[in-house]
N, C-alpha and C positions, 0 to 999 in steps of 0.2 A: 503494500499499498504505500501511496506518493502523499506529501505532506503538501494540505492546503497552502496555496501560495496567491502570490498578487494577478499572479497572470491566469488562476482559475477563476477568479474573481469578477462577476457583471456587475457593470454600474448602468445605470440608466435615470438620467437627467430629467425628472420631472417639467422642469421647468427649465427651458435651455436660455440661456444668456446672462442670467443671475439678478437677482433685486438688488437694487441700491441701499443699503442701511446709512440714510443721509446722516444722522445722529452721529455714527462709529466708522460711518466711512470704508464700510467695509459692505464685502457684497456677498447673497445667500443662496443655495439652491438648494431642492429637495431632490434628495437624491435615495433610489433605490439600490442597496448592497445585496447583493444575489448570490448564495456562495454554497459551494456543499454540492458532490455529486452521488453522493451515499456509499462512497470507493476511498476517498480522500481521509486522512487524520488530521486532526487539531493540531497547529505547530506550538510547542514549548518552547523551541528558542528563535526567537523572541518570542514569547507566550503572544499570543492572539493569530488575528485573522490579519495577514500581512496585505497592507492598501497599496494600490501604485500612486503613481506621483498624482500633485495636485490637479493638473489637467483633466484629470478622468472627473474629477466634480466640479469644473466648469470653469477652476480659477487658471487666473493667467498670471498670478506671481507668486501667492504662498495658500495655504490650508492654515488655518488658525486654529480652527476646531471644528469639533465635528460630536454637534448632538443626539442621538440618538433618540427617534420620536416614538416610533414605532415599532412591532415586529412582527410577522406574520410567520412564525413556524411553529407553530402546534406544540410550542414547550414553553416551559415555566421558567423558563432559563432569565439570567440578568446580563444584559450586554453593555458595556461602557465601554469608551472611545480611549484608548491610551495613549496619551500627548507623546509622550517620549518616543516611541518606539514606533508610533503610526500605524498599533493595531487596533481590531475591534477584539477586545474581551470579553469570554463567555464566565459564567457563573452558574457554577448546579449548587444548590442547596449553601449557600455561601462560599463555598471553594471551587475556583478556579477549574476546569474542565482539564481532563488530562490529556496526553499527547496521542492516548490508546483509543480515546475518541473517535467516533464519527458522528460528523454534525450530520443532521437531515436534509436528507438532497431537495437543492434548489430551496434551500431557506431564503427569505427576504428581511432585511432589517433595511426600514424607513429612516433615513437621518437628513438634518438640516445642517449644509455644508459651509461655514462660516469661514471668511479670507478676504481674497484679493485677487 
Protein backbone atom coordinates (compact mmCIF):
# COMPACT_ATOMS: atom_id res chain seq x y z
CA UNK A 1 0.00 0.00 0.00
CA UNK A 2 1.16 3.50 -0.80
CA UNK A 3 0.89 6.56 1.42
CA UNK A 4 -1.54 9.37 0.58
CA UNK A 5 0.46 12.12 -1.11
CA UNK A 6 -0.32 15.58 -2.46
CA UNK A 7 -0.49 14.11 -5.97
CA UNK A 8 -3.38 11.82 -4.94
CA UNK A 9 -5.46 14.65 -3.43
CA UNK A 10 -8.00 16.37 -5.70
CA UNK A 11 -9.05 20.02 -5.29
CA UNK A 12 -12.20 21.63 -6.60
CA UNK A 13 -12.47 25.39 -6.19
CA UNK A 14 -16.17 26.05 -5.77
CA UNK A 15 -15.70 29.78 -6.36
CA UNK A 16 -13.11 30.65 -8.98
CA UNK A 17 -11.07 33.83 -8.68
CA UNK A 18 -11.36 34.30 -4.95
CA UNK A 19 -13.31 36.87 -3.03
CA UNK A 20 -11.41 39.80 -1.66
CA UNK A 21 -11.71 40.35 2.10
CA UNK A 22 -11.16 44.10 2.08
CA UNK A 23 -10.77 44.50 5.83
CA UNK A 24 -7.84 42.09 5.90
CA UNK A 25 -6.57 42.55 2.33
CA UNK A 26 -6.81 38.81 1.83
CA UNK A 27 -8.41 36.52 -0.73
CA UNK A 28 -10.67 33.59 0.11
CA UNK A 29 -11.85 30.55 -1.83
CA UNK A 30 -14.16 27.71 -0.93
CA UNK A 31 -12.32 24.51 -1.78
CA UNK A 32 -13.35 20.85 -1.76
CA UNK A 33 -10.41 18.66 -0.75
CA UNK A 34 -11.09 15.09 -1.95
CA UNK A 35 -8.77 12.30 -0.84
CA UNK A 36 -8.64 8.56 -0.30
CA UNK A 37 -8.93 5.73 -2.78
CA UNK A 38 -9.64 2.92 -0.33
CA UNK A 39 -6.04 1.61 -0.64
CA UNK A 40 -3.54 4.36 0.28
CA UNK A 41 -2.75 4.75 3.98
CA UNK A 42 -2.64 7.81 6.23
CA UNK A 43 0.86 9.39 6.25
CA UNK A 44 2.83 9.54 9.50
CA UNK A 45 5.81 11.72 8.51
CA UNK A 46 4.93 14.51 8.18
CA UNK A 47 1.70 13.65 9.90
CA UNK A 48 -1.41 14.33 7.90
CA UNK A 49 -2.54 14.51 4.29
CA UNK A 50 -0.02 16.53 2.30
CA UNK A 51 -1.36 19.52 0.39
CA UNK A 52 -0.02 20.94 -2.87
CA UNK A 53 1.26 24.51 -3.30
CA UNK A 54 -0.97 27.56 -2.79
CA UNK A 55 -1.95 27.74 -6.48
CA UNK A 56 -4.24 24.72 -6.09
CA UNK A 57 -6.32 26.79 -3.67
CA UNK A 58 -6.71 29.69 -6.12
CA UNK A 59 -4.03 31.85 -4.50
CA UNK A 60 -1.35 33.72 -6.43
CA UNK A 61 1.20 34.54 -3.68
CA UNK A 62 0.64 32.46 -0.54
CA UNK A 63 -1.81 30.39 1.49
CA UNK A 64 -2.09 31.86 4.96
CA UNK A 65 -4.65 29.55 6.49
CA UNK A 66 -7.10 26.77 5.68
CA UNK A 67 -10.30 26.76 7.72
CA UNK A 68 -12.13 23.44 7.64
CA UNK A 69 -15.84 24.20 7.40
CA UNK A 70 -17.50 20.83 6.90
CA UNK A 71 -16.71 17.28 5.94
CA UNK A 72 -18.65 14.68 4.00
CA UNK A 73 -16.75 11.58 5.01
CA UNK A 74 -19.38 9.52 6.82
CA UNK A 75 -17.30 9.38 10.00
CA UNK A 76 -17.03 11.25 13.29
CA UNK A 77 -13.35 12.14 12.96
CA UNK A 78 -12.00 15.61 13.65
CA UNK A 79 -10.08 17.38 10.86
CA UNK A 80 -7.51 20.11 11.56
CA UNK A 81 -5.14 22.11 9.36
CA UNK A 82 -1.50 21.88 10.45
CA UNK A 83 0.00 25.26 9.50
CA UNK A 84 3.60 24.21 10.10
CA UNK A 85 3.55 21.06 7.94
CA UNK A 86 0.81 22.28 5.54
CA UNK A 87 -1.20 19.10 6.02
CA UNK A 88 -4.71 18.12 7.08
CA UNK A 89 -4.52 15.99 10.21
CA UNK A 90 -7.24 13.52 11.15
CA UNK A 91 -8.06 12.70 14.77
CA UNK A 92 -10.05 9.63 15.81
CA UNK A 93 -11.46 9.62 19.35
CA UNK A 94 -9.01 12.32 20.45
CA UNK A 95 -5.87 10.66 19.06
CA UNK A 96 -4.31 11.17 15.65
CA UNK A 97 -5.06 8.52 13.04
CA UNK A 98 -2.32 5.91 12.76
CA UNK A 99 -0.20 5.29 9.68
CA UNK A 100 -1.78 1.87 9.13
CA UNK A 101 -5.27 3.39 8.80
CA UNK A 102 -6.90 3.62 5.40
CA UNK A 103 -9.17 6.69 4.97
CA UNK A 104 -12.58 6.27 3.40
CA UNK A 105 -12.68 6.24 -0.40
CA UNK A 106 -13.27 9.71 -1.95
CA UNK A 107 -13.63 11.54 1.38
CA UNK A 108 -14.44 15.22 0.95
CA UNK A 109 -13.49 18.05 3.30
CA UNK A 110 -14.89 21.52 2.55
CA UNK A 111 -12.46 24.31 3.43
CA UNK A 112 -12.12 28.08 3.24
CA UNK A 113 -8.67 28.89 1.88
CA UNK A 114 -7.40 32.30 2.98
CA UNK A 115 -4.34 33.96 1.52
CA UNK A 116 -3.44 36.07 -1.50
